[in-house]
N, C-alpha and C positions, 0 to 999 in steps of 0.2 A: 277719398283717401289722402292725396295728398293734400288737398286742404284741414281735414284734421293736423296731420305733420304741420303745416307752416302755421295753423293756429296757434298749436303746443308750443312748437321753438319761441314764435313770437310770446309770449304767454310769461315764459323761461326767462328770455331776454328785459321782457318790461320788469318782472320781479328781481331780478339781479342788477337793473337800474337802483330800484327803487331804494335796495341793501346799501349797496354802493356809494349812493349820493348820502345817505345817512350817516352811512361810519366816516366819510369823507368832511362833515360837516359837525364829526362830533369833535372836542377840541379840548385844550384845559388849561388852567393859569394855576400858576402856584406864586409861591410868596415864603420867602426866608428870613426868619427871625434869629439873629445871633444873642445869645444869652451867656452871664457869666453871675456865680453865686458863688460869695466864701460866709461862712457861719458865722453870725454874729456880726456881721458890716452892713451887706445887703439885702436882707431876708428873703423871701423869695423873689423870681425874676418877673418881672409885670411888665406889659406892655400891650402894643393894641394891634389889631389883625383887620383886614380889610374883608368884610362880608362879601358874598357873592350875588350880583347884583344882576337883577334879570334883564334888565333893559326893555323895562316897561311891558314886561313878560313875551320877549322877542326870543329867550332860551331858556334853557331847564337846567336846575343843577341834578346830574345824576349820582353823582359821590364825591365823598370827601375823603383823602387821606391826611394822615399824621404819620411823619415821620422824625422821631429825634434822631440826632445825630452827636453825642458827650458823650464827657469821661467827667467822672469822677474821682477825686483825690481826697485820702485820708491818712492822716498821723495820728499817733493817741499815745497818749502819757498816762501812766497806772499807778496807784501809791499803795497797799495796804496799809488801813488805818487802824486794824483789830490787834486783837495779842493772840492769835490765831495763825497760821499759815492759811491761803488758800491755793490748794494743788488743783490743777487741773481743769483751770477754768477755759472753755473753749470760748473765746471770742471774736464773733463772727460779726459782722457789720452789713446792714441792708440799707437800698436805696430802692423806694417806691417811689419812680416816676409818675407824673399824671399830668391831664392837663385842660385845665379848666376853664368855660367861658363864664366872665362874669354878667353878661344879660340876659343868661338863661340860669334857673332854678336845675340844679341835679346834672348841670351838663359835662360831666367829668368823664374824662377818657385813659383808663389806667394802661400805661407803660409795662412791659414784663420787669419783675423786679429785679436787680441785679446785688451779688453777692458777693464781699472781698473774701478768702481765703480764710479758713478760721485758723486762727492762733493760739494756741494753748502755751497759757500762762500758769508759773508755779512762783507763788510771791511769798516771802518769809514774812512772818510775823513783823509788825511795824517795830521798827529799832529806833525811831524818835529823831532821824536825820532827813530831811524833807528832799525829794530830787535825788534819792540816790539810795545805794545797798542793793540787797537782795530784796527788799521787799517793794522795790518800785522796776515799773519796766517800763522800756519807749519800742511802740511799734513804728520803725522808719517811713513814710510815706511814701504809698503805694495807689496805683491807680486801678479802676477797671470801666470799662467801656458801658455806657447806657444808649446800645445802639436799639430802636425798634421800630417798628411802622404797625397805625392801627389805621382798618376800614372802617368810617364811621355805618354806623347801623342805618338802613333807609328810613327810620322815624327817626334819626335825629338830625339828620342832615339840615331839616328846615332851621334848625338854629345857626347855622351859617349862611341862613338870604337875607339882606338887607342893602340898604344904602351907606356907605360912609364905613365906619370902622365900629369896632366894639373893642371893650379891654378883656383882657385872658393874664392867666399866668400861668409858671411851668412850677406844680408842687413836687417837692422832692423830700417828703418824709424820711427817716429812718429810724432802725432801731437797733441795739446792741444786748446781750443777756445780760442782767444784774448779776453782777458778781453772788458767792454764797457768803459773802462778809462785806464790812464797810472798807470802800476805799476811796480815794479822791482820784477821777477818772477826769479828764479832758482831750479835746481833740482840736487840730485844722484838717478843716474840711471847707474843701472849695467843689465845685461843677464850670465847667464850662464847655459851650456847644453850642446848637442851632435846630430851630423847630422848622419845618417845611411842611406848610400846609399847600395840599393839589387839590382845585376844584375840576373836577370831572362835569362836562353839559355838552349840550347837544342844542340844536335848536329848539323853537316851539311845537309840540307835535303837530300842531295844525300846519303850520309850513313842513314839514315832510308830507300830512297826509295829502296836501295841495301839490307835491311833487309826483307823490303816489298817483294823483287823480290826472295828472299831467300825461303821466305813463300809460295808465290805463285808456285814456281817449284817443292816446296813438295810438294801441293795439285795435278799440273799435275801428279807426278809418283803417287799418292795413285789412284789416277782417272783412269791412265793406268792400274793399277794392278786391280781394282774393275771389269775392261772392262774386262780383259781377264779372270778374274773369272769368271764372266758371260756366256763368249765364251766358257768356257770349259764345 
């Protein structure tokens, strides 16, 4: 009975050692890419990212996280060009940020959509005076957060593995509702922020297996010693 208890305790200790070693060897790499975007000037933010290097197969990528921390700012100008008033026009502007790897087809990862609060506009019929009057509206500049985080799926992390860098960009498409009449609508829009990419990785699985094999070998030696002691 004493031999069984000692063996069980030793086996649990060996298993704990294997799991602890695996956790201790898990690590991360991060890269943060600041960006800015001004409508009509810089287009979408293009940049390069560092791919995950397996260093000759000695480590394995287990997860990729994409974190967006940005702000979108919008100022709007609109004027009724028609002969009829436009009443209760719900002007709501949305931004649909996403990250794309240019080196891999269909490798696009979508963040949460962000929406400015709706502004209800009432525009009188066109008065023929540009940029003023009851047929004209100016929505002052206001900002919203584009903060979100994505865990890349297990079947997609392969797109982030390689040597060197790859091209990528942040897509920032948007929409606003068309009015029920003819208008001249323009806006000043900008985004600024940063994208952080986090690589989670562990040593190559065979390295963990070797560690576990060493623990099991130690277990066998201890069992052998205990057996000899009982026989003696």
